[in-house]
Steps between C-alpha positions, in 0.01 A plus 500: 500500500362628815724400803816457302820680607811473320864551598778476257865569449582814295818565313623774271423486128781335305599256796648190305251224449738238639520692830119540525475124429743415778327721754164362398627136556639591841182686599300187401736292727453733789122486463516123528702509818269381786608790732435755251167348382394499870578874549319584172193286568478624863478862371191405296664491165512195254854489345489448114813489309466628143706621204575867408252474220225350731563779751473761234170353377373509851592868541327586168191320603496668848544844353213450262288374786578796720428746206172326450408546860596859491293568189198319652501705814523824294848611563748575216849340521774750579 
């Protein structure tokens, strides 16, 4: 997982599922637009569209990875 950096869209708990689906579809469209892809790629980031569930899994894995690093270097998580 080293070298990954994630960006995501965050919404309040209870946001209607249909609204989240619409925003997700539109975000995917934006990521496919050549001008948007160019700006993102030029910044050194690889654009990857995912679902809310995939992003949640990514965040859970990333947090576990960071906690493991903190434990291995001898620091206690705050």
